[in-house]
N, C-alpha and C positions, 0 to 999 in steps of 0.2 A: 537341446540350448536358448537359452531366454531372451528377446527383441530386447537391443539396448538404446536408448536414445544419448543423444552428448549435445547441451545446450549452453547457451552461453544469455546468467543475466544477477542482475547485481551484483554485475563483478566478479560473477562464479563463475565456472566449471562444472556441467552438472551433469551427470553420468545415471541417465533414469532407464525401470523397468516399467515407467507408464510414456508410454505415449503423449507426451502437453503440447498439446497442436497451439497453446497458445504464445509459445518460449520460442524464441530463437535456436535453431538448428542449428549446430556445427558442427565440420569436420574430421579436426583431431586436438587432444589437450590434456591435460593432467587431473585428474577429474579434481574439486576438490571439496563436492557432493557429491556424495551417492546417493540416490532413488533406487528403494527395491522393496520389494515383496515378499509379505511375512508377517510369520507368527506374529503377533508386538505380545507383553507381560500385564497378565490381566491389572496392575496395579507396581508401583516406583514403591521397593518396601522403604527408605529411608525419606522419601518423600516429605519436604517443607511443608504442603498446600495440597489440602486433599480438597476440594471439589468437585460437585455435581457429573462435570460436562474435563474435568481436565483435572493433573497431580501435577507436583512440579519437583525437581532437586536438583541445587547447583549441576549442571549436564546432563539432566536428562525431561524431559516433558514430555508427558500423554493423555493426548488428545481424545476424549469418545464424544461418538456423534454419527445417532441413535439412527438405524436405515440404513448410514455411507460410510461411513469407516474407524479405526483407530487405526492414529497417527502416533508414532515414536519419537522424537527427535531427541542425539544425544552426541552431547561435542560440537555442536556446532556441525558436524562432518558428514550426517547421516538421518535419512528419514524414512524412514522402516514405514508400511502402510500394508494394513492386515481390513480388505474388502467383505462388507456381508454380502450376500449372495443373490441379495436384490436393488446391490447400488447401483446407478446408473455412470459409466464412465463421467460424466458432465461437472457430475457433484460431486465424484472420492477428486479430482480436479480443481474445484471450490473450493477444498476445504484448506486442497496442497496445500496448493498458487497461492491457497490468504494463513486465515491459522498458524499448517501447521509453518509454512517455509518464516513468516514473524519470528514464532517464535529462535526457530533456528536463526537467524539472523539480531534476536539476543544475544539464544548462544553464540555469536560471536562479535559480542560485546557491540555494536552495530543500534545504534537509536533509529526505531522504528514508526516516524508518524502514521497519523492512517490520514492521508493527500494524499493529493494528484500532485502534478508539480509538470507545468509549461519554462522550458527556454524564454531567453529576452539576451539578444546581442550580447549572446555567451557567460548567460545571470541565471539563474536558478530562482524559483517562484513557483510554495507555496501553495494550495488553497486549503487548508483542514477546515473540519468541523462534526459533529455529530451525525450522524450516518440518516440519508434524505436533506441535510443542509447544498445539496447541492455542487457536490467540492468533482466527479466526473460531465456534468454537464456541463457546466462553467469552462473545463479544462478544454471538451468537446465544443462550442464556438470558437472558445480563441482556435481551437485547430485548425479550426473551416478558414479564419483567418489569420490563417497564415504557422501560427507562432504551433515549434515543433513537443513537441511530447517527448519528456522521464519517463510519468510511472503513471500508475491509476492505484488508486484507497492504499496500499502496498508502500509508505516511503521513504523509501532508507538514503540517509543521509552519513555524513564515514566523518568519525571527529582521530583529527592528527593534532601532532602541536606541530606537522610541517610546513598544512595548510588552512585554509578555508575549511571550514563545513563543508563538504561537498555533498549534491543528491547527486546519486548512485542510478543508473537506469532498469528501470524493472526489467518488464517484456511490454511491446508496441499491440499497445489493447486495454478500451475503453470496457464499463464497464455502464450500462444505457439503457436506465427507468423506457419503458414503450411510452407513452407521455410525453417523455424530456426531446425523446427524438421527435417527435412528430414538431415538435417548438423549433426541433433547427434543422427540421425538415427531410427526418433520415430514414427510408426505408425500412423499417425490421423484418420484412419475409423472408430478405437471405441471409438473414444473418441471426447465430447459433443464439441459442437460449442460453442462459447462463444457468438457467435449474426448471426444471423441466414444474417448479407448479410459479413461481415467481416471473412475472411479464416483464424484466429485467432480461436484455441481449449482451452482447461482443460486439464491437464493432472495432476494426483492425483498421492501425494508424500508422503499418509499418513505413509508404511514403513518405512522412513527418517523424521519425523513432529521431531523437536526439542517444547519437551510442555516445557519446563520452561523458563524462562527469562534470557535473554543475558545482562554483561556487550555491549556497545560499547567501539569494540580496534581501529576497521582501515573505515573507508571508499573514497569510492573510489568512483572515480564521472567520469565518461565516458561519450568519444564523441571524432569525427571522427576528420579527416585534410587533406592536400594533405599532405602526408611525404611515406616515404618505412618504416615495422616494426609499432613493439609500445615501447611504451613508459609510464613509469610509473613517475612519479616528485611528491614530497610533498608540501605542498600547503603551506605558508606564513601565521601566523597569521588572517596577516587582511581578507587574498585570501581567508580563513577555514570557516572564515562569513560568508560573503559571497553568496558565493554557496552551506551552510549551509539551508539559508534564501532562493536564489537563487532555492533549490528544496524541496523547500518546498510541499506540495502535498495542491496543490490546495490551494496556500498563499492568492486570493485574498477573499475566506470565511472567512480569520480574519477578513478582513478592517468593516464589522457591526455591528462585536460578540463582538467588545470592547476585544481582543484579541493580540493585535500588541506590547503594550510592552511585555505582556510576556515570547512570541513567541521570544521575539529581548534574553532578559533572559536567551533564552531556549535555542537559538540556540552558544551564548556563554561557557552554560553549555557542553555541546555537544564537543566547537570546543576547548576547557579547556584539554578536557578527555581522547580524539580519533587526535586520526592520520587520515589524509584527503591526499584523493591524483587526482591527475589527470590523468587520465589513456588515452592514443590517441592511433590510431590504424588507417591507411590508409582508404581515405574516397575511393575510389575501391571498395572493399569486405569488407568481415566481418573478414578477416583470426582467427576464433575460435581457432584453435589448437595457433594460434600466444600466444594467448593471455588466455586464458590456461593457456597453459605454462609458461609464462611473471610474470601468478598473484599467481602460486601452487610457484614458487620461493619462492612470501615474504609471502606468508602463511603460508609455511613448518616456520618461523622467528615466528611466534606464536608461 
């Protein structure tokens, strides 16, 4: 009989045949999601969208990552993984907990933003932006100052008619590039490498992990320009909506799954509920201390 593990992440109980060291293991519970190893279809017959690396139709999503694995996601309830023989476990988990799980959350009608989130006085604050903008670095710097972490990279937001949009906690880990860890004074020599050829590491934050959902209070869009100093500017209504759509995690995954109309309305609800700011730093350097200082001034007002 195959070994199975029970985990909790994104408000879901996950039964997995794959050991997921990043997730919080639990003792019992009825699974919402099953992750298993098996042969996956070579393609989706009725795919609405067919790209080089992924195919999608309502309720079905197929992701192919060369040399690592194929992932088949069904009905928001199951992920089937077919690894390649040469694949490393770390690489399989990276795409499973990233792109494949984001597709599953899309299928479960959850808004998924590309960002990290922290808790501030019982409210949720999200940092988003393009890859390399510094989302995880900023979250890690604030974590060092005592702010609890809700999630990193895949930021799930639950929308319902009964309550304000809520950030659903992911799992207690931050992903840091080596140079960012150095800025933070974090020794990476004993940290697991995220992927064999990447100088990027996993930092566990179990001692300051926010385990309960928090309402979205504010969202900061990180970017850089040729300017001096850090600027923080509130966005107007239409700009807020555009920013949320632009910073959705794997937005193209929605195209074939029929979720774009719902996604648009979800972004409208978040834009109504949250303040959204454009944060710009100088292009020449990260200016971490200055950025943290400017944001802490904003966060204190929460």
